[in-house]
C-alpha positions in Angstrom: 99.3 92.2 93.2 100.0 95.9 94.1 103.7 96.8 93.7 105.8 99.9 92.7 109.1 99.2 90.7 111.9 101.7 90.6 108.9 104.5 91.4 110.2 108.4 92.3 108.6 111.4 92.3 109.9 114.8 93.4 108.0 118.3 93.6 110.3 121.3 92.1 113.8 120.6 93.7 112.3 118.5 96.8 112.3 114.9 96.6 109.5 113.5 97.7 110.1 109.6 97.1 113.5 108.4 96.0 113.6 105.5 93.5 111.3 102.8 95.1 110.9 99.1 94.5 108.2 97.0 97.0 105.9 94.4 96.8 103.1 94.7 99.1 101.9 91.4 100.3 98.0 90.2 99.1 95.7 89.3 101.5 97.9 91.3 104.2 98.2 94.9 106.3 101.2 96.8 105.6 101.7 100.0 107.5 103.8 102.9 105.9 105.5 105.0 108.9 107.7 107.5 109.5 108.0 111.4 109.9 106.2 114.2 108.3 107.6 114.8 105.0 109.1 111.0 104.9 107.2 110.2 101.4 104.2 107.8 103.2 101.6 109.9 101.8 103.2 110.2 98.4 103.8 106.6 97.8 100.1 105.8 98.8 99.0 108.7 96.2 101.0 107.3 93.6 99.5 103.7 94.4 96.1 105.3 93.9 97.2 107.2 90.7 96.3 110.6 92.1 100.1 111.5 91.6 102.2 110.3 88.5 105.9 109.2 89.4 108.7 111.1 87.4 110.1 107.4 86.6 109.4 104.1 87.4 105.8 102.3 87.1 102.8 101.0 89.6 101.7 98.1 89.1 98.1 96.6 89.9 97.7 92.5 89.2 100.5 93.2 86.7 99.0 95.6 84.9 100.8 99.3 84.9 98.8 102.1 86.2 98.5 104.7 83.2 96.5 108.0 83.0 94.3 106.0 80.3 93.6 102.8 82.8 93.7 104.8 86.0 90.0 105.4 86.4 89.2 101.6 85.8 91.7 100.2 88.1 90.8 102.5 90.8 87.4 100.7 91.4 90.0 98.1 92.1 91.0 99.9 95.4 89.1 101.9 98.2 90.2 104.7 99.9 90.0 106.1 103.2 91.1 109.4 104.3 91.5 111.4 107.6 88.2 113.2 108.7 86.6 110.9 105.9 86.4 113.5 103.1 82.5 112.6 103.1 80.3 115.2 100.4 78.8 117.6 103.1 75.6 117.9 101.2 74.7 113.8 101.2 73.5 111.6 103.5 75.7 108.6 105.1 74.1 106.5 103.0 74.2 108.7 99.5 77.9 109.3 100.3 78.4 105.3 100.1 76.4 104.3 97.3 77.7 107.5 95.0 80.2 105.4 93.0 78.0 102.6 93.0 74.9 104.9 91.3 77.2 106.3 89.1 77.8 102.7 87.8 74.7 102.1 87.1 74.5 99.4 89.8 70.7 98.0 90.4 68.8 99.9 93.3 68.1 96.6 95.4 71.9 95.6 95.2 72.8 98.8 96.4 70.0 99.3 99.3 71.3 95.5 100.2 75.1 96.1 100.0 75.0 99.3 102.1 72.9 97.4 104.9 75.3 94.8 104.9 78.1 97.4 105.2 77.0 99.0 108.2 76.6 95.4 110.2 80.3 95.2 109.0 81.7 97.9 110.4 79.1 98.4 113.4 77.8 101.9 112.5 73.9 101.7 113.3 70.9 101.6 110.4 69.3 104.6 112.0 72.4 107.1 111.3 72.7 106.3 107.2 70.2 109.0 106.8 72.0 111.9 108.4 74.5 114.2 106.8 78.0 113.8 108.0 77.6 117.3 110.2 75.1 115.1 112.4 77.4 112.4 113.0 80.7 112.0 115.4 83.8 111.7 113.9 84.0 107.9 114.6 80.6 107.7 112.8 82.3 109.4 109.8 85.2 107.3 109.5 82.9 103.9 109.6 81.2 105.8 106.6 84.0 106.6 105.1 85.1 102.9 105.2 82.0 101.7 103.8 82.3 104.0 101.2 85.7 102.1 100.2 84.1 98.8 100.8 81.0 99.4 98.6 82.7 98.0 95.3 84.3 94.7 97.3 87.5 96.2 96.0 90.5 93.6 96.7 92.8 96.5 98.0 92.3 99.1 100.6 94.4 101.9 101.0 94.1 104.2 103.7 95.8 107.2 104.9 95.9 108.3 108.7 92.2 107.2 108.6 92.2 107.7 113.0 94.6 110.9 112.9 91.8 113.2 113.9 90.0 110.9 116.5 89.9 111.3 120.2 92.1 108.6 121.7 88.9 107.0 123.1 87.3 106.7 119.5 90.3 106.2 118.0 91.1 103.0 120.3 87.6 101.3 119.8 87.7 102.1 115.7 90.9 100.2 116.1 89.8 96.9 117.0 86.7 97.4 114.9 89.0 98.1 111.9 91.4 95.0 112.8 88.1 93.0 113.0 87.1 93.9 109.4 91.0 93.7 108.4 91.2 90.0 109.3 87.6 89.1 108.2 88.1 90.4 105.1 91.5 89.7 104.3 92.0 92.8 101.8 95.2 94.0 100.8 95.6 97.0 102.8 98.3 99.4 103.0 97.7 102.2 105.9 100.0 105.4 106.6 100.3 106.6 110.1 102.9 108.7 112.0 101.8 106.8 115.6 104.1 103.6 116.2 101.7 102.3 118.6 98.8 102.2 115.6 101.8 100.3 113.1 102.0 97.7 115.9 98.5 97.4 116.0 97.8 96.5 112.6 100.7 95.6 111.1 101.5 92.3 109.2 104.6 94.2 107.9 106.3 97.3 109.3 108.0 99.8 106.1 109.6 102.9 108.1 110.4 105.8 105.9 112.5 109.1 106.4 113.3 111.5 103.6 111.6 109.5 100.8 113.6 106.6 101.4 113.0 103.2 103.0 115.0 102.5 106.0 113.6 99.5 107.5 111.1 97.0 105.8 110.1 93.9 107.7 107.5 92.7 110.5 107.0 94.7 114.0 108.9 92.3 116.0 112.2 92.9 113.8 111.8 97.0 113.5 111.4 96.8 117.5 114.2 94.5 118.5 116.6 94.1 115.3 116.9 97.8 114.2 119.0 98.4 110.7 119.8 101.8 111.1 120.3 104.4 114.1 117.5 106.0 112.7 115.1 103.1 113.5 116.0 103.2 117.2 115.6 106.7 117.6 112.3 106.8 115.8 111.1 104.1 118.0 112.4 105.4 121.0 110.8 109.1 120.5 107.1 107.2 120.6 108.3 105.8 123.7 107.6 102.1 122.4 108.0 99.3 124.4 110.1 96.7 122.8 108.1 93.7 124.5 105.3 95.0 122.3 106.9 93.3 119.6 105.0 90.4 118.3 
């Protein structure tokens, strides 16, 4: 289980996230969406323990996330960011295996796991020896996904993972990612500003504005039963057809 209880965070006088309580559904994909500065990335970083809440707590399997246990609990979460965040001086395979080697996993297991993940994300194995600069944007994101999945964490957190890709590459990776989510059944929390992408992935959509949750529910409810005028405005601005619901 992944949850936040009365979590809030400010930066100086600016409220990034007002007091928020959410439980993220196990084995399902929740998409956090909203305009820039709405608090979605702040919430994701709080879930990962990269920043601490001013109030409230983050719970992972009922255990509060604290500075003392953050490092260990992070091993239960995979994290993918825009443009991958790969180390440029390491090969793709070395990037994927970095944490496993740090934890002193057996080299035979590491090699087998890297090959298994390359098949899962449809990355040709002959690319594993290349450095990130020698890979395309889509290939780098596939490597980043492999790295996030290396330890088989039950939770996968993704911050605009496809935002820097061209439309054709993005569409192909969206289809592959959705297939990976369906196969692995992990608890996925994905941040995007793109409503079409949210509809593609989401079992549940949380629309945010100015650090607050405006609507929380199914994609169908967001499109056909908005609970606030801002929901209608946001959907209209993205030119999303309500017939896409469901």
